[in-house]
C-alpha positions, 0 to 999 in steps of 0.5 A: 733577292731570292728567299734562300739568299736572305737573312730570314732563310739563314735565321730560320735554318739556324733556328731549325738546326738548334731546335733539331739538336735540342729535340734529338738530345731530349728524345734520346734522353727520354728514350734512355731514361725510360729504357733504364727505368723499365729494365731497372724495374724488371731487375728489381722484380726479379730480385724480389722474386728470388728472395721470396723463393729462397725464403720460403721453406721447401720451395727449392726442393719443390722446384727440384722435384718439378712440382713448383707452380710458376707465375704467369710469364715467369720461367724458373729453372734450377741448376745443380751438379750431380757428380760431374753432370750438370742437371737442369730442372724446369717445372714446365720443361723449358730450357734456357741457353746458358753456358756451363761457364755462366752456371759455374760462375753463378755458383761460385760467385754472387748473383748475376744479371743477363739478357739472352735470346731464345731459339724462337727469337724471344729476349729474356731478362734473367737473374741467376742466384746461388742457392744451397740444396740440402740433399745435393749441395750448391746450385743456381736458381735462375728466374727469367721474364720476357722483355717483350712488353718493355721492347714494345713500349720502347718501340712505340716511343721510338716511332712516336718520336720519329713522327713527332720530331719531323712534324715539330720541325715542320711546324717550327719552320713555318713559325720561324719563317713567320717570326723572321719576316715579322722581326726583319720587316723593319729591315726590309722597309729601311732597305727599300727607303735607302734604295729610294734615296738618291744623291739628289734626295739625300734629305730623306730619312728612314723612319725609326719606330722602335728603340731596339737594335733595329731602331739603333740601326735605322738611327745609325743609317740616318746619321750616315745619310746625314753625313753623306748629305753634308759631304755631298753638299760640301763637294758641290760647293767645293766644285762650284768654288774651285770652278769659280776660282779657276775661271777668273784667271783663265778668263784673264789669260785668254783675254790678255793673250787674245788682245796681244795676238789681235795686231802688232803692239808696242813691246811695252803692251806685250810685256804688260800682257805677259805680266798679267798672264804670269800673275794669273798663272802663279795664282792658278798654280798656288790654288792647284797646289793647295787643292792637291794638298787638301785632296791628299789630306782627305784621302789619307795619303798625305806624308808627314815627317814628324820630328822634335820641333822647338817652337822657341826657335821656329817662331823667331825665325818666321818672325823675321819674314813677318817683320819684313812684310809688315815694314813693306806695308807700313805696319808695326810688328812685335814678337813677345818673349818666347821660351823653348817649347818642343812639340812633335811635328812636321817642321815644314807643315808647321811653318806653312800653318804659321805663315798662312796665319801671319799672311792673313794678319798682314793682308787684313790689317790696314795702315796704321796697324800692328801685328804681334806674335806670342808663345806661351805654355798652358798645362801640357799645351804650347800656344802660339797666338798671332794677333792683329789690329785689322778689320776683324771678323763678324761673329756670325762668320767665325764658325765658317772661316775654316771652310774651303773657299769661304771668305768674309769679304767676298768682293775683295779677297781674291784681289788681295791675293787670297785663295780661300784655302789658307785657313782650311789648310792651317786647321788641317795641319793643326788637327794632324798634330793633335792640336786646334785653332781658336779665334777671337775677333771683333769687327774694327778692333782686330783678331787673334788666332791661337794655335794649341799644340801638345808638348812633347813629353820626355 
């Protein structure tokens, strides 16, 4: 990956951008602060000088007579009117380009500060203060000093900043790149490890050496890889089991059809072959339908039609069919007293859930045995319990019975008509309704499957 497309480059670029803004703001602040303080000091010196000149007797008259000796770098000019004529008196014969309006305003008002530029290009800072000349009346005393020292100091500061800012940014860029590479080195290592992990090597994990955000990121990636490993393993197992389940009926169909086509046979033999083919086709159709249902559920495209379902009416309705199945097998069926408990659910899917559990109870209960169904309320949950006196489930298998194609008795289940998907579908339906299925079982004693569903609150 190109450095200019990396997060290190963007991190360094943003770092330099923020630093540049801060340096420019700081430099501008320093420049303005220094400029203001230098000019303020100059203005204070002008004010002190004007106060000094006005407080000493005969100084103004000495200036008017042209006999006053100025300090080094100082310009003192006295303006006053002689009749209608504006008179300008400077001990050195210097002239400052001031307008009559400025002089008149200074005579009529208070002191005023101004910055002007002479014909020679020199900038002067001046203070004009009104004075009272005993012999000629009101006038204006102007004291001016050059700003060349201030301008030179500010120019040097500006040049220093213009050199210092790019130099600082250059050094900061190098430091930023170094720090970014050092800080993001664990990310590069994690990315390299993640690239090396293939679908056949999902057992590898990213090393977690820190407890900061990058450490949490690596831990999160490890958790994700673990989930992918489990999902990939389940997919492989699912594919293997599905292939195994479909291979057997296909083999039966192929064998029966080949046998029937080899030579002429009695019609009873043909009928027997067709019945076997039909039976295996129904088995395959049931398996494929359940596989499609699980696939739609996994993809989130399964359609649900939630309405109010009264379990007090649904369970007795299903019990009629369950009792017929029990009678055909020679089992005893019992339906405990039910009450009206309403849940929000899909009526057809709930029927499928309970039929799967009832079918399993009948299939795995030997003669003589019993199957019972009960409905009760516990808090805000409705509980449908389906119990049997069947073969039971070993404790070590209970945690796996809801996995797809998992069978406790792997040698007999298929011939009993099961596909190994009924419990997986039942659990998916219960979870979609916000409920769960709990199992209690003892080998040789029987099993109880309890379906917990949240009640519809009015």
